C-alpha positions as CSV (number, residue, x, y, z in Angstrom):
1,M,0.0,0.0,0.0
2,P,1.3,3.5,-0.8
3,N,2.4,5.5,2.3
4,T,1.5,9.0,3.2
5,L,4.4,10.5,1.2
6,A,3.2,8.8,-2.0
7,Y,-0.2,10.5,-1.8
8,A,1.4,13.8,-0.7
9,V,3.8,13.8,-3.7
10,L,0.9,13.0,-6.0
11,V,-1.3,15.7,-4.6
12,S,1.4,18.4,-4.6
13,W,2.4,17.9,-8.2
14,P,0.2,20.8,-9.5
15,L,2.1,23.2,-7.3
16,V,5.4,22.0,-8.6
17,A,4.1,22.1,-12.2
18,V,3.1,25.8,-11.8
19,W,6.6,26.6,-10.6
20,I,8.2,24.7,-13.6
21,Y,5.8,26.4,-16.1
22,A,6.7,29.8,-14.7
23,A,10.5,29.2,-14.5
24,M,11.1,27.7,-18.0
25,P,10.4,28.7,-21.6
26,R,7.0,27.4,-22.5
27,T,8.2,24.7,-25.0
28,R,10.7,23.1,-22.6
29,A,8.3,23.5,-19.7
30,I,5.6,21.5,-21.5
31,V,8.0,18.6,-22.2
32,C,9.3,18.6,-18.6
33,L,5.7,18.6,-17.3
34,M,5.2,15.3,-19.1
35,V,8.6,13.7,-18.4
36,I,9.2,14.6,-14.7
37,P,6.0,13.2,-13.3
38,Y,6.4,10.1,-15.5
39,L,9.8,9.4,-14.1
40,L,9.4,10.5,-10.5
41,L,5.8,10.3,-9.2
42,P,4.7,7.1,-7.5
43,S,3.4,4.3,-9.7
44,A,0.2,2.3,-8.9
45,T,-0.9,5.0,-6.5
46,I,-4.5,6.1,-7.1
47,L,-6.7,8.8,-5.5
48,D,-10.3,7.4,-5.9
49,L,-12.4,10.4,-5.2
50,P,-16.2,10.6,-5.6
51,V,-17.7,11.7,-9.0
52,V,-14.3,12.3,-10.7
53,P,-12.3,9.4,-12.4
54,P,-9.5,7.8,-10.4
55,I,-6.4,10.0,-10.3
56,N,-3.0,8.4,-10.8
57,K,0.3,10.0,-11.8
58,T,-0.7,10.0,-15.5
59,T,-4.1,11.7,-15.1
60,M,-2.7,14.1,-12.5
61,A,0.1,15.2,-14.8
62,N,-2.2,15.5,-17.9
63,I,-5.0,17.4,-16.1
64,T,-2.4,19.8,-14.7
65,L,-0.8,20.4,-18.1
66,L,-4.2,21.0,-19.7
67,L,-5.2,23.6,-17.1
68,L,-1.9,25.4,-17.4
69,V,-2.1,25.7,-21.2
70,L,-5.7,26.8,-21.0
71,F,-5.4,29.4,-18.3
72,A,-1.7,30.3,-17.9
73,A,-0.5,30.5,-21.5
74,R,-0.3,34.1,-22.8
75,E,-0.7,33.1,-26.4
76,K,-3.2,30.3,-26.7
77,E,-3.2,27.9,-29.7
78,P,-6.3,25.9,-30.8
79,L,-6.0,22.4,-29.4
80,L,-8.2,20.5,-31.9
81,P,-6.4,19.2,-35.0
82,S,-7.3,20.7,-38.4
83,S,-6.8,17.4,-40.2
84,L,-10.2,15.8,-41.1
85,S,-8.8,12.3,-40.9
86,V,-7.6,12.9,-37.4
87,R,-10.9,14.4,-36.3
88,L,-12.6,11.3,-37.7
89,L,-10.3,9.1,-35.7
90,L,-11.0,11.1,-32.6
91,A,-14.7,10.8,-33.1
92,M,-14.3,7.1,-33.5
93,A,-12.2,6.8,-30.4
94,F,-14.7,8.7,-28.2
95,T,-17.8,6.9,-29.6
96,A,-16.2,3.4,-29.4
97,P,-17.0,2.9,-25.7
98,F,-20.7,3.7,-26.2
99,L,-21.0,1.4,-29.2
100,T,-19.2,-1.3,-27.2
101,A,-21.6,-0.8,-24.3
102,L,-24.6,-1.3,-26.6
103,Q,-23.2,-4.6,-27.8
104,N,-22.3,-5.8,-24.3
105,S,-25.4,-5.3,-22.3
106,D,-25.4,-9.0,-21.3
107,P,-23.6,-10.2,-18.2
108,L,-21.3,-13.2,-18.5
109,L,-22.8,-15.9,-16.3
110,F,-20.9,-18.9,-14.8
111,P,-22.0,-21.6,-12.4
112,Q,-20.1,-20.0,-9.5
113,G,-19.5,-16.4,-10.7
114,W,-20.4,-13.7,-13.2
115,V,-18.9,-10.7,-15.0
116,P,-21.0,-7.6,-15.2
117,A,-22.5,-6.2,-18.3
118,M,-21.3,-2.8,-19.7
119,S,-23.5,0.1,-18.8
120,F,-23.8,3.7,-20.0
121,Y,-21.8,4.8,-17.0
122,D,-19.0,2.4,-17.9
123,A,-18.9,3.8,-21.5
124,L,-18.8,7.4,-20.1
125,S,-16.0,6.5,-17.7
126,S,-14.0,4.9,-20.5
127,T,-14.4,7.9,-22.7
128,I,-13.3,10.3,-19.9
129,Q,-10.3,8.1,-19.2
130,L,-9.4,8.1,-22.9
131,L,-9.7,11.9,-23.1
132,L,-7.5,12.3,-20.1
133,M,-4.9,9.9,-21.5
134,I,-4.5,11.7,-24.8
135,V,-4.4,15.3,-23.5
136,P,-0.6,15.4,-24.4
137,F,-1.6,14.6,-28.0
138,F,-3.6,17.9,-28.2
139,V,-1.0,19.9,-26.3
140,G,2.0,18.6,-28.3
141,R,0.2,19.3,-31.6
142,A,-0.5,22.9,-30.5
143,Y,2.8,23.9,-28.8
144,L,5.5,21.5,-30.0
145,S,4.8,21.3,-33.7
146,S,8.1,22.8,-35.0
147,P,11.7,21.5,-35.4
148,T,12.6,23.6,-32.3
149,G,9.9,21.8,-30.3
150,H,11.1,18.4,-31.5
151,R,14.6,19.3,-30.5
152,E,13.4,20.3,-27.1
153,I,11.8,16.9,-26.7
154,A,15.1,15.2,-27.5
155,V,17.0,17.5,-25.1
156,V,14.7,16.7,-22.2
157,F,14.8,13.0,-23.0
158,L,18.6,12.9,-22.9
159,A,19.1,15.1,-19.9
160,S,16.4,13.3,-17.8
161,A,17.9,9.9,-18.7
162,L,21.4,11.0,-17.7
163,F,19.9,12.1,-14.4
164,Y,17.9,8.9,-14.0
165,S,20.9,6.7,-14.7
166,A,22.2,7.4,-11.1
167,P,19.3,5.7,-9.3
168,M,19.2,3.1,-12.0
169,L,22.8,2.1,-11.3
170,L,22.0,2.1,-7.6
171,E,19.2,-0.4,-8.1
172,L,21.4,-2.5,-10.4
173,R,23.7,-2.9,-7.4
174,L,21.1,-3.1,-4.5
175,S,18.0,-4.5,-6.3
176,P,14.9,-2.4,-7.2
177,Q,14.1,-0.9,-3.8
178,L,13.8,2.9,-4.3
179,H,10.0,2.8,-4.8
180,N,9.6,0.6,-1.8
181,W,11.9,2.8,0.4
182,I,10.4,6.1,-0.6
183,Y,6.8,5.3,-1.4
184,G,6.3,2.3,0.8
185,F,5.6,-0.6,-1.6
186,H,6.9,-2.4,-4.7
187,Q,5.0,-1.2,-7.7
188,H,5.3,-4.6,-9.6
189,S,6.3,-8.2,-9.0
190,F,9.8,-8.2,-7.7
191,S,10.5,-11.6,-9.2
192,Q,10.0,-10.2,-12.7
193,Q,12.9,-7.8,-12.2
194,I,15.4,-10.6,-11.5
195,R,17.3,-11.4,-14.8
196,G,20.6,-12.9,-15.7
197,G,21.9,-13.3,-12.2
198,G,21.2,-9.7,-11.4
199,F,18.4,-7.1,-11.4
200,R,16.6,-4.8,-13.8
201,P,16.3,-1.2,-12.5
202,V,12.7,0.0,-12.0
203,V,13.1,3.2,-10.0
204,F,9.7,4.8,-10.1
205,L,8.3,3.4,-13.3
206,S,5.9,0.5,-13.5
207,H,8.3,-2.2,-14.7
208,G,12.0,-2.7,-15.6
209,L,11.0,-3.0,-19.3
210,M,9.6,0.5,-19.2
211,V,12.9,1.8,-17.8
212,A,14.8,0.1,-20.6
213,L,12.5,1.5,-23.3
214,Y,13.0,5.1,-21.9
215,V,16.8,4.6,-22.1
216,V,16.3,3.6,-25.8
217,F,14.5,6.9,-26.3
218,A,17.4,8.7,-24.7
219,V,20.0,6.9,-26.7
220,A,18.0,7.9,-29.8
221,A,17.8,11.5,-28.5
222,A,21.6,11.7,-28.2
223,A,22.0,10.5,-31.8
224,I,19.4,13.0,-32.9
225,L,21.1,15.9,-31.3
226,W,24.5,14.9,-32.7
227,R,23.1,14.5,-36.2
228,Q,21.1,17.8,-35.9
229,R,24.3,19.7,-34.9
230,N,26.1,18.4,-38.0
231,Q,23.1,19.3,-40.2
232,E,23.2,22.8,-38.8
233,R,27.1,22.8,-39.1
234,E,27.5,23.5,-35.4
235,R,30.0,20.8,-34.6
236,E,31.2,22.5,-31.4
237,R,30.8,20.2,-28.4
238,S,28.9,17.7,-30.6
239,G,31.3,15.1,-29.3
240,L,29.6,15.3,-25.9
241,F,26.5,13.8,-27.4
242,F,28.5,10.8,-28.6
243,V,29.9,10.4,-25.0
244,A,26.4,10.5,-23.6
245,L,25.3,8.0,-26.3
246,A,28.1,5.6,-25.4
247,Y,27.3,5.9,-21.7
248,L,23.6,5.3,-22.1
249,L,24.3,2.3,-24.3
250,V,26.2,0.7,-21.4
251,V,23.3,1.5,-19.1
252,L,20.9,0.0,-21.6
253,V,22.9,-3.2,-21.7
254,L,22.8,-3.3,-17.9
255,C,18.9,-3.0,-18.1
256,K,18.9,-6.6,-19.4
257,S,16.1,-6.2,-22.0
258,L,16.9,-8.0,-25.2
259,A,14.0,-6.3,-27.1
260,S,15.2,-2.8,-26.1
261,L,18.7,-3.7,-27.3
262,L,17.3,-4.7,-30.6
263,Y,15.3,-1.5,-30.8
264,A,18.5,0.5,-30.1
265,V,20.5,-1.3,-32.8
266,V,17.8,-0.6,-35.4
267,I,17.1,3.0,-34.5
268,L,20.8,3.9,-34.1
269,T,21.6,2.4,-37.5
270,A,19.0,4.5,-39.1
271,L,19.8,7.7,-37.2
272,L,23.6,7.6,-37.6
273,L,23.9,6.1,-41.1
274,F,20.9,7.2,-43.2
275,G,19.2,10.4,-44.2
276,V,15.9,11.9,-43.3
277,R,14.0,10.2,-46.2
278,T,15.2,6.7,-45.2
279,Q,14.4,7.3,-41.6
280,L,10.9,8.3,-42.3
281,R,10.4,5.3,-44.6
282,L,11.5,3.0,-41.7
283,A,9.1,4.8,-39.3
284,V,6.2,4.4,-41.7
285,L,7.0,0.8,-42.2
286,L,7.1,0.1,-38.5
287,A,3.8,1.9,-38.0
288,F,2.2,-0.1,-40.8
289,I,3.4,-3.4,-39.2
290,T,2.0,-2.4,-35.9
291,V,-1.4,-1.5,-37.3
292,A,-1.5,-4.6,-39.5
293,Y,-0.3,-7.0,-36.9
294,P,-3.7,-8.2,-35.6
295,A,-4.8,-9.1,-39.1
296,L,-1.4,-10.7,-40.0
297,R,-1.6,-12.6,-36.7
298,S,-5.1,-13.8,-37.5
299,L,-4.0,-15.0,-40.9
300,D,-1.0,-16.8,-39.5
301,V,1.4,-14.7,-41.6
302,I,3.6,-13.8,-38.6
303,P,6.4,-16.5,-38.4
304,V,5.7,-17.4,-34.8
305,N,7.6,-20.8,-34.9
306,E,10.7,-19.2,-36.5
307,M,10.7,-16.4,-33.9
308,L,10.5,-19.0,-31.1
309,D,13.4,-21.0,-32.6
310,L,15.5,-17.9,-32.9
311,A,14.7,-17.0,-29.2
312,R,15.8,-20.5,-28.1
313,Q,19.2,-19.9,-29.7
314,V,19.6,-16.9,-27.4
315,N,18.1,-18.2,-24.2
316,E,15.6,-20.9,-23.3
317,D,13.9,-18.8,-20.6
318,R,13.3,-16.0,-23.1
319,A,11.9,-18.5,-25.5
320,N,9.5,-19.8,-22.9
321,S,8.4,-16.3,-22.0
322,L,7.8,-15.6,-25.7
323,Q,5.9,-18.8,-26.1
324,F,3.7,-17.9,-23.1
325,R,2.9,-14.5,-24.8
326,F,2.1,-16.1,-28.1
327,D,-0.2,-18.7,-26.5
328,N,-2.1,-16.0,-24.7
329,E,-2.3,-13.8,-27.8
330,S,-3.8,-16.7,-29.8
331,A,-6.4,-17.4,-27.2
332,L,-7.3,-13.7,-26.7
333,L,-7.4,-13.2,-30.5
334,E,-9.9,-16.0,-30.9
335,R,-11.9,-14.5,-28.1
336,A,-11.9,-11.1,-29.8
337,S,-13.0,-12.6,-33.1
338,E,-16.3,-13.5,-31.4
339,R,-17.2,-9.8,-31.2
340,P,-14.9,-8.2,-33.8
341,S,-16.5,-4.9,-34.5
342,F,-16.8,-3.3,-31.0
343,G,-15.1,-5.8,-28.7
344,W,-16.1,-7.1,-25.3
345,G,-15.9,-3.9,-23.2
346,S,-14.6,-3.3,-19.7
347,W,-14.6,-5.5,-16.6
348,G,-12.0,-7.8,-18.2
349,R,-14.8,-9.3,-20.4
350,Y,-12.3,-9.8,-23.3
351,H,-10.3,-12.3,-21.2
352,I,-10.6,-16.1,-21.2
353,H,-12.6,-17.1,-18.1
354,H,-12.7,-20.3,-16.0
355,P,-15.8,-22.2,-17.1
356,I,-17.0,-22.7,-13.5
357,T,-15.8,-19.7,-11.4
358,G,-15.6,-17.1,-14.2
359,E,-12.1,-16.0,-13.0
360,E,-9.7,-14.7,-15.6
361,T,-7.3,-17.4,-16.8
362,S,-5.5,-15.4,-19.5
363,I,-2.9,-12.7,-19.4
364,A,-2.8,-9.8,-21.8
365,D,0.6,-8.1,-22.2
366,G,0.4,-6.3,-25.5
367,Y,-1.6,-3.0,-25.7
368,W,-2.9,-4.1,-29.1
369,I,-4.7,-7.1,-27.8
370,I,-6.1,-5.2,-24.9
371,T,-7.5,-2.5,-27.2
372,L,-8.8,-5.0,-29.8
373,G,-10.4,-7.2,-27.2
374,T,-12.0,-4.2,-25.3
375,F,-13.2,-2.0,-28.2
376,G,-12.9,-4.3,-31.3
377,W,-11.5,-3.2,-34.6
378,F,-13.4,0.1,-34.5
379,G,-11.6,1.2,-31.3
380,F,-8.3,-0.4,-32.3
381,L,-8.1,1.5,-35.7
382,A,-9.1,4.7,-34.0
383,I,-6.5,4.6,-31.2
384,F,-3.6,3.2,-33.2
385,G,-4.6,5.3,-36.2
386,L,-4.0,8.4,-34.1
387,L,-0.5,7.2,-33.5
388,A,0.2,6.2,-37.1
389,V,-1.4,9.1,-39.1
390,P,1.2,11.7,-38.0
391,L,4.0,9.5,-39.5
392,M,2.0,8.9,-42.7
393,S,1.2,12.6,-43.0
394,I,4.8,13.7,-42.6
395,W,5.8,11.1,-45.2
396,R,3.2,12.4,-47.7
397,G,4.2,16.0,-47.0
398,M,7.9,15.1,-47.7
399,Q,6.9,13.8,-51.2
400,R,5.8,17.3,-52.1
401,M,8.8,19.2,-50.7
402,N,12.6,18.9,-50.3
403,A,13.5,16.3,-47.7
404,N,16.4,18.4,-46.7
405,T,14.0,20.9,-45.2
406,I,12.9,18.3,-42.6
407,S,15.2,18.3,-39.6
408,Y,16.8,15.2,-38.0
409,A,15.0,16.0,-34.8
410,T,11.7,15.5,-36.7
411,S,12.7,12.3,-38.4
412,G,14.4,11.0,-35.3
413,L,11.2,11.6,-33.2
414,S,9.3,9.8,-35.9
415,L,11.5,6.8,-35.4
416,I,11.1,7.0,-31.6
417,L,7.3,7.0,-32.0
418,A,7.4,4.1,-34.5
419,T,9.6,2.1,-32.1
420,N,7.2,2.8,-29.3
421,M,4.4,1.5,-31.5
422,I,6.3,-1.7,-32.2
423,D,6.7,-2.2,-28.5
424,L,2.9,-2.0,-28.1
425,L,2.8,-5.5,-29.6
426,P,4.5,-7.3,-26.7
427,N,3.9,-4.7,-24.0
428,A,1.4,-2.1,-22.8
429,S,4.0,0.7,-23.0
430,I,1.8,3.5,-24.2
431,V,2.5,6.5,-21.9
432,P,2.0,10.3,-21.9
433,I,5.2,10.9,-23.8
434,T,4.0,8.6,-26.5
435,W,1.0,10.9,-27.1
436,L,3.1,14.0,-26.7
437,I,5.4,12.9,-29.6
438,A,2.5,11.9,-31.8
439,G,0.8,15.2,-31.3
440,S,4.0,17.2,-32.0
441,L,4.5,15.3,-35.2
442,L,0.9,15.8,-36.3
443,G,1.2,19.5,-35.8
444,Y,4.3,19.6,-37.9
445,A,2.6,17.5,-40.6
446,E,-0.3,20.0,-40.7
447,R,2.2,22.9,-41.0
448,I,4.1,21.4,-44.0
449,S,0.8,20.4,-45.6
450,V,-0.3,24.1,-45.5
451,S,3.2,25.2,-46.8
452,S,3.2,22.8,-49.7
453,A,-0.3,23.7,-50.6
454,E,0.7,27.4,-50.8
455,D,3.5,26.5,-53.1
456,L,1.2,24.9,-55.7
457,P,1.4,26.6,-59.2
458,G,-1.2,29.4,-59.5
459,R,-1.6,29.6,-55.7
460,K,-0.8,32.9,-54.2
461,R,1.5,32.4,-51.2
462,S,0.4,34.1,-48.1
463,T,2.9,36.7,-46.8
464,S,1.4,36.7,-43.2
465,L,0.8,34.0,-40.7
466,P,-2.8,32.7,-40.6
467,K,-4.9,34.0,-37.9
468,R,-5.6,31.5,-35.2
469,R,-8.5,31.2,-32.9
470,T,-7.8,31.1,-29.2
471,V,-8.8,28.1,-27.1
472,L,-11.2,30.1,-25.0
């Protein structure tokens, strides 16, 4: 159980956020207001107040950020996207819970137990939770939609990971104890953090795998900043980024996550050796694979047996873990196929249940199967489409303009987002910074779409900035 300090830190975050917002330039402050609570606030700590949805560190950070940009920003930007396709996806995402509730008005009955039906209240609660989850998407689109904003994201990722490496190294030596010592409890199963005769660092995140994934983002950020400096011909001190890159690679190896190491190899190869066009191609390809994965999995196109054989060559335990994931995926995918359009809804209805007691007997690790099972293809395409469309839009925009005008910060962030999307297949690793990056890339895609349209033959180019409506 969380101690008093855990709740005190959670409740006091808005005061800290106001100070950060006032003390920093707006762009950097917005990124910090997403990264700092993600890294430092207690995990699995919930304030369950009447009327309002449960408040955890994600919802607390997102609500605080939204209020600050609504009421403290001097120059307000419209939060809603101008892209019609994105507006359609948002409409689908927010209506999906209600359509799911209509299809799941029947309770699941068992001889010695039952699972409740979905109600209108459940649909409304799911919609509010979704809205609170994607607040960074709107804010990132409005305030971080430039190459400068993308560079600020990379800077904060790198600086925060270098800071975070100190407690990570401490936990590598002493075992993952900081969350227990400070907030009074272990936020996840301790046994899952034991790996290779040592420990995975967890610090204040939900799992050691999440820590490793964040280090991958920071490694990519170091490569982005080095490449950006060379693009701008500002090579002074650029070697420091390579030193940070090498150091964080060592930290990543110590995190003992094979998947994260593979991510780092792929993303670094693209960032250090290839140009913007190739990097964006890879990002779009990874996004396409993620969105198409459920269909490919259903059609047995994914080479599951070959992947298991390859894993056994590395380590038998890892192969067994992968086999367990695939077995659960297959069972849950078959379950989802019974109600493919709008899914099974909340209350864990998409799980496999014990035929007598009704208890859940399956485990869902990947965010894709959780979303598909809960909201069906309708909800899956809406949520994953919101992540993929920014990458597709930048790619389409690049076809109409010179690729050299796109910064390495933009293409690098696209690779980070695409890597995070791929990680949603084995893990539920969607976090506020995922949505922040997606929003910032969408805003940039909208900007270059307007610019390329103004450059069409016969189109008079505007000499002034378009007038923007304020939020209020």
